[in-house]
N, C-alpha and C positions, 0 to 999 in steps of 0.2 A: 811679571808681577814684582812690586817692590813694597815691602812692609816698612812703614815709618812710625814715628811717635804720634803722627797726626792721622793715622789710618792707612788704608791700602791704596796704592796707585798702580796703574798699568802703563807699560811701555809698548807703543805701537809702531810697527814698521822699522825703518832704519833710523828714523829721527827719534829724538827723545821727547816724548809727549806723555803727559800724565792724565789718564782718564779718571774722572771722579767715580767713586764707589758709593753704594747705597748708604743713605743716612740712617736707615733702619733695616733690621734683619728680622724677618718674621713679624708677628703681630705685637709681641711683648718685648723682644730683645732690643737693646740699644743698638745704634748704628755702628759701622766700621769706618766712618768718615773721619772721626776725630778720636778714635780709640788707638791705643799703642799696640802695634803688631810685634810680637816677640819671635815668632817662627812660622814657617810655611812648609807644607808637605803635600805632595800629590800621592794619593793612594787609590788606585783603581780609577773609577770615574768620579772620584770626589777630590776636591781641593780643600786642604785643611789649613786653618789659621789658629795659632795659639796667641790669644790676646789678653789684655789687662782684665777683661770682663768674661773670660771663659773661652770655650772652644766653639769655633764657627766652621762650617763647611759649605762648599758650593757644589750643587748637584750637577748632573749631566745636562740639565735644561738651562743652566746658568742662574738658577735661583739660590739665594743664600739662606742658611738656616742656622739657628743656635743648636748645638748638640745637647740633647736632653736625655738623661738616664739616671734612674734612682741611685745607681752605684757609681755614676760618673762624676767628673770634677765639678759639675754645676757651673756657677758663676765665679768660682775662685780664679785667681791669676794663673794662667798657663804660660810656662816660660820656654818650653822646648818641645820639639816633635822629632820622631824617628820612625822609619818603616823597616821592619826586619824582613828576612828572606821568606818568611811564611805569610807575608801580607798583614801582619799585626801592626797596628799603629800604637806607638808608645808616646805617652804624654807626661811631661814633667811639670809638676806643680809645686807650690810652697808647702803642700801637705802630703807629699808622697808621689809615687809613680803609678800611673794607670796604663793598662794595656787594653785595647779595644779590638775585638774581632767580631765576626758575624754572630757568634753564639752568646758572648757575655762580655762583661767589663770586670776586670780585677784590679785590686789595689795592693801596692807594696810600700811598706814603710819601715819603721824601726823593727816591727815584729818579723819582718822578712829578712833582716840582717843588713839593711842599709845603714850607712854611717849617720845619715840625717835625712829627715823627710823633705827638707827644703832643696828641691832639685833645680839647678841653675842651667844645665845643658845636657844634651844627650848626643851619643855618637854610636852608630852601628858599624861594627867591624864585620864586614860581609865575609871575608876569607875565613875568619875564625868563628863566625857566628856568635859573636859576643856583643852585648849591649853595655856601653859605658855610660855611667851617670855621674856628672859632676855635681856635687852637693856642697852645702855650706861648710861641711866638715871633711871634705875629701872626696875621692873618686871611688865609686862602687861599681863592680862589674858583675853582670849576670851572664852565665854560660847557657846559651840557648840551644846547645847541642843535646842536652838532657831536656826532659819534659819541663814545661814551665812550673815553677813552684806554685802549689795550690794555696788558695786563701784558706786559712784555718777556721775550723768551726769551734767556737768556744762553748764548752758545756754549760748548760742553763739548768738551775735547780730552784724549785720552790722549797725554801728551807724550813719555814715555820709560819704558823698563824697565831697571832697574839689576840687573846680574848681579854675580857675585863679582869679575870681572876686566874688565868692559866695561859700556857703556851703549848701549842701542838706542833711537834717537829715532823718534818717531811711528810705532810699529809697528802693523800690523794682525793679523799672524800670525807667530809665532816658533816655531822648532823647536830644542829644546835636547837635549844629551846628558844621560845619567842623573845625572852628577855635578853638573850645573847645575840643582839642584832647589830653590834658594832665589832668589826673585825679589822685586823691589820695583817696584810699578806706581805711576807718577806721573801725575796728571791735574789739570786746572784748568777752572773755569767763569769766564768773563770777566763781572764785574759792577763797572763803574767807579763806580756811584752808591753801592752798599752792599755792598762786597766782604766785609765781616765777617758779612753775613747769609746767606751761601751755605751750603746744607747738601747733603751727598752721601749717596747710598745705593748700596751695591754688593753683589755676590754672585759666587761662583765656582761655576759649574755643572761637575759632575764631581768636586767636592769637597764643602764645606759649601754647599748651594745656597740657604739662607735669606738674606733681605736684612738688611743691617746699615747703620745710619746713622752719619755722622761729619761733622765739619768739617775733618778732616785731608785733605791732598791726596796722601798717599802711603799705600799699603797694602802690607804685606810678607807673603809666604807662604814658609814654610820646610819642608824635608823633604817636598816633593811626591813622591808616588809616580809611577812611569811611567804615562803615559796622556794623554788629551786633556782639555783644560779650556777653558771660555769665561768670561772676566772681563767682567762687565757693570757699568756705573756710570751714574747719573743725577744731575742737580743741580737745585736750585730755590732761588730767592731767597726772602727773608723774605715769607711770606704768599702765595706763588705755588705752583702745582702743579708736579709733577715734569716735567722737560723730556725731550727725546729721549734714547734710550739710545746709549751708545758701547760697543763690544765689542772685546775683544782675544782672539784665539784662540791658545792655547798648547798645544804638544805636547812631551812629555818622552819621548824614545826610551829604552826599557829596555836595560839591559846584556844581554850575551848570556846571562848566567846567570839573568836575569829574564824571558826570553822564554818563551812557553807551551811551545814544543817542548822547550826545555831542562828546564823544570820537569816536563813530562810524562815525558821520558826519565829524569830523575833519580828520579822517583817509581817508574817501572817497574823501574829497576835496584835501587832500594832494596827494592821488594817482592820481586824475585827473590832478592836477598841474604838477606833476612829469612826467606823461605820455605826457601831453601837452608840457612841456619843452623839453622832449626827442624828440617828433615829430618835434617841431620847430627847435631844433638844428640839427636834421637829415635832415630836409628840407633845412635848411640854408647851411649845408655842401654840400648837393647834388646840390643845386642851384649854389654854388660857383664852385663846380667841373664841373658842366655843363657849366658855363660861361668860366671857364678856358679851358675846352675841346673845346668849340665853338671858343674861341680865337685862340687856337692852330690849329683847323681845318681851320679857316679863313686864318691864316698865311700860312699854308701848301697849301691851295687852290690858294692863291695869287702867291705863289712861282710857283705852277704848271702852272697857267695862264701865268706867266711871261716866264717860260721855253717854253710853247707851242707857245707863241707869237714870241719867238726868233726862234723857229723851222720853223714857217710858212714862213718867208722871205727866210730862207735857202731852203726850198722846192721850193718856187716860183722862186728863182734864178736858181735852177737846171732845173725847168720845162721851164722857158723862154729860157734857153740855148737850150733845146730840140726843142722848137718851131722855134727858129731862124734857127737851123740846118735843120729842117723839111721843112721850106719855101725855103731854098736854094736848097734842094734836090728835092722837089716835086712840088713846085710852090704854088701860092696863093689859088687855089681852094681846093686842099687837105688840105692846112694849115687851112682853115676855119673849116673844119670838126674836125681837131685836136684841134682848139681853143674852139669849142663847148664842146668837152669832157673835155678839160682842165678847162673851166669855171665851169662845173658841179663838177669836183674834188675840185676846189678851194672853191666852195660853201660848199661842205662836210667838208673840212678842217676848214673853218670859223665856221660852226655849232659846230664842236667838240672842237674848241679852248677854249671855256669857260667852258668845262666840265672836271671833273676829271676822270670819267668813261664813257665808251660808250658800247653799246651791241656788242657782237662778230659779230652779223649779219651786223651791220653798218661798223665795221672794215673790214670784208671780202669784203663788197661792195666797200669800198674805195680802198682797195688793187687791186680789179678787175679793177677799173677805172684807177688806176695808171699803172698797168702792161699792160692794153689795150693801153694806150698812148704810152708806151715804145715799144710795139709790132708794132704799126703803124710806129714808127720811124726806128726800127732796122729790121723789116720784118722777113725774114727767119733766121736772126742771133740769134733770141730769141725765145725760146719756154718755156712755164711755166705751172705749175700745182698747183692748190690751193684746198685742201681737208679739210673738217671738219669731225671729227669722230662722229658716230651716238650717242655716249654717251654724247655729249655736245649739249644742246639746244641753238642755236645761239641767239634767242630772250631773253633767261633768263640769259645767262652767261654774266657777265660784265668784261671788261678788261680796263686797263689804256689807255687813248687817246694818239695818236701820239707816240707810243712806238715801234711798229713793223716796220713801213714804213722806218725809217732810216737804219735798218738792211737789208731790201730788197734793198733799194737804193745802199747801200754799196756793196752788193753782185753783183748787176747788173753792177755798174760803175767800180768797182775795181776788180771784180772777172771774169765776163764774157766778157766785152767789150775789155779788152786788147787782147783777142784772136781774130784773124782775122775772124775765122769762127763762132764766138759767142759761144752760149752754152745754157744750160737748167737750169731752176730754179724750185725747188720743195718746196712748203710751205704746212706744215701739222699742224693741230690743233687736239689735243687729250686730254683725261682726265687721269691724273695719281695721284691717291689718292686725296689729298686736293689741287692739283695744275692743272692749264691749261698748258699742255706741247705744246710748239711751236718749230717746227724745220724748219730752213731756209737753204736749201742745194743747192749748185751750182756745176757745173763741170768745173769751171773756172781754172785760173792760179794757185790758191792756195794762202795760207796766206802769205808766204814769198815773193813770186813774186809780190803780190799786194802791199806789203809794199815798194818794190823797185820802183814800178811805181809811188808812191807818191813822192812829192817834199820833199827835206830834211827839217826837222822841221815842216812839215805840220801835223796838227791834224784835223781829221774829226770833223767839228763843230756839225753836227747832232748826231754823236756817243757820243761826249762829253756831249751834252745836254741830251741825252737819259739816260746816266749813272747817271747824277744828278737827273733826275726825278725818276728813279728807286730807288735811295737812299732815296728820300723823301717818296715814296710810301711804301718802306719797314718799315720805321719808323712809318708811319701812321697805317698800318695794322698789326704791330707787327709780321711780317713774312718775312723771307728773300726771296727776288726776285732773283733767281739764273740766271746767264747768263754765258754761256761758248762758246768759239770759238775754233775750232780745224781744222787742215788741214787733208784732206782725202787722203788716198793712196790706190792704187790697189794692186793686188797680186804680181806684179813685183816691188812693193815698189816705184812706180812712183806717183807723185802728181796727184790726180784726182779731186781736188776741195776743197771746204771749207764748214763746217757746223756750224751754230749758233744755240744753244739750249737755250730756255728761259723757266723758270718755274715761272708762275704768280699765285698768290693765286686765288683759285676758289671762285669767288664772284657772288652771285645770286642777281637779281634785287630786289626781295622781301625783302632782307636783307639790302638794301641800298636805301630806298625810299627818304631819306633826305640827300643830299650831299651839302656841303657848296659851294655856288657860282653857282649852276646849278642843273638841274633836271636830273634824270636818263634817258638815251636814250635806 
């Protein structure tokens, strides 16, 4: 092997030929193709090279590697190599002398008595067992007959801790108040030979626990949170390993408002206040909504009462006309019987006038009274039928007050009575899904003929008021109250009567125990 300024070359056989060497060594090291080779040494199964870029060796398998050791020469310029009788490899560098064996790596420099750390060449005197080192300031010799000089351990001390208003000397453990959360830790490693070559590493467990290296002898920590910390520091001289650790235990006592019990109590109080505020706000919103709802209900009820009050005179006017006609036709004696029934019907109407809803049972009873009166008046000219489907409980089902009777009156007066022979009226109540279905059917003159019977421009006051009431009820119950009127025809396409169909929401008494302005009947 030949070391050159352009790398390592090999001589093969009897002829002079140069084999190329690797352009790279390992994954990160630069190659030995164009690097300057200062020295070569065979030691055991390794072939060592001292190069411009550090120490390189070739293993028994023929692979090249950069020599890596925390205490070794690293990538600094290696100028010379020597192997002593004990198998130790000596490496000369510009920063001192290194010895490498299987157990450890040691460094020797000015602190070991050398004339200069800049080693230019090495020579091992095997008979005398001496190592000669040629340096920039002369030749130094090491007697290897005695044990190798040990690398020294430099004493390390944590000398003081600076606080804002005081200094604590040689502390091992300090306890501080919460406002004393800025500290400066001072330390020193004694190296009288090479004081500028001392390096420190430190960490703060309980804070940022990774190691940091520095040549400063003071470390500052500010704004430390309450808690327990351990400050650890180590030192090493140039080329030496890390020495023993020195530790400082530090505790910062939390303020009373930083303690766990206070934080827990504060969180509990905050949670209680937040929940209380949310409940109060929810209650306030509900109360306002209830007040708003009650106001709207009251307005709707007053409107319903007003419409009912307007309908009562309309009914009474029609009934008084019937009484007058009955007296002329049948005389006072029969008229008294008619008046008694009429008084009962008026009383029923007055009882229902202040209510928004009444039971189906009460409505059927009122219709029976009304139709019975009209039957007394018209005798054989009027027949009627009133049926309630078994699916409906008359006592439990609630319907709007004074809604059905105007349609019955209209069918009687404008559908049946224009016929000389009179006619029949059929009223049916049944259940259809979420509605109470009501059918009012007559076999009178029909829709178009009844309109012609009315005076020009006349509008049925009872029908008009009923439509207004249904509009209010539809808004209140958020359901459409459907009403349809159609003319009936027979198979010969002749008019056979009129049918009114109502779809009222199915309301049960248990769901409407509190109605504005009146109790449920």
